[in-house]
N, C-alpha and C positions, 0 to 999 in steps of 0.2 A: 068634673064630669065632662064629657064633651059636651056642651047641650049640641040639639036637633039631630042625634044619631039614634037610631033606633036600634038596640044593641040585639035584643029579644028576634027581633026580625031579621037581623046581620046575620044571627046564630044558625038559621036556618037554610039559608041560600047558600046553593051549589055551585060549586066551582065550573066552569066549564070546560070542556076536555073529560076524559077517564082518571079517575084518583091513581095516585101511583100507586104500586105494590113492591114491598120490600120482603114479605116472605111469600111460600107459599101456603100459609092457611090465614084468608082475609081477615079473620076475630086477632090474630095476631098483630096484624096493622091496626087494628082500630084499638084495639086495645094499647099497644104503643102512643100510638096519636093522642089519647085520651090520659095517660100518663106524664105524657109532653107537657099538652096544655095546662093540666094540674100544676106540675113541675116551674112553669110558667106563670100560673096566675099567685101559687106560693113566693116565687121569685119577687113579684111586684110586689105582695104582703110585706116581703120581708124589707124591703124598702122603704116602703110607708112605714113601716115602724122603726124602722133607726131614723128618719125624719120625724116622727111624733117622740123619740127617744132625746133626740138632740134638741130640739125646741123648749121640750122641761128641762132640759138639763140647762138650757141658756136663760130661760124665760120663766119657769117657774108655770107657763098657762100656756093653753092652746087655743086658737080660733081655727075652724076650717082652712077660712084664707091663708092664714100665714103655712098652714098643711102646703095647701095646693100651690101657695107662691115660690116655696122653700125650694133653693140650689145650694146642692151642698159643694163648699170650698173644695180648693183642690187635695187636701189630705182626706177629707170627709170621701171624695168622689173616688181616692184611692183603696182606702177601704173597703168600702164598698165594692168596689170590683174586685179584690183581691177575695172578698168574702162571697160574692157569687160568682167568682170562680170555681172556688172552694165548692160551691154548693152544688155546680153544675160537674164537675168530676167524682163528686160522689153521686149523684144519681147516674152517670154515663158512664160508671166504673163497669156492670155486667159488658154494657158494648162493647167498651176499648178491650174488658180480657177475652170477647170472643174473638175481635178482629186479631188482638196478638198470637190468639191459636189457630188462627187459620194463616197470617204470615210465617208463624213459627211455631210447625207441627213438632208435636213428639214425638220424637224418633223411637222407632220400632222398638221395643221389648228388650228385642236378643241386642240390639246395639248397646245398650243400658250392662248388660249382662256382661259382654266383652267387655266396657269399660271398664266395668269393675271389679271384672278378674282379671284386669292385666294390670303387672304392678308398675 
């Protein structure tokens, strides 16, 4: 952990200016902000767990210093990157589907009826 930073005090700090709003309902913005913050924390935990597992596989023991000093090699970094991309894709799936729906709205039902009834 970074020495000298009071993370509890920092968490209560306010950003300058107005908070950006993406939805009509402010509670939704807060909910999504909270969800993404939790997802970020879980992602960091997943990387740390990967470090612990790799260190145990190679050395059989653990020391906090080893965990803090660990730097993945290229293969491990690529594995982690792929795992993180898949994790983010799962989390953002609902958002992505909404964006796709806005870009490609379903045609009116009568268009479908006409397409299905025309040989």
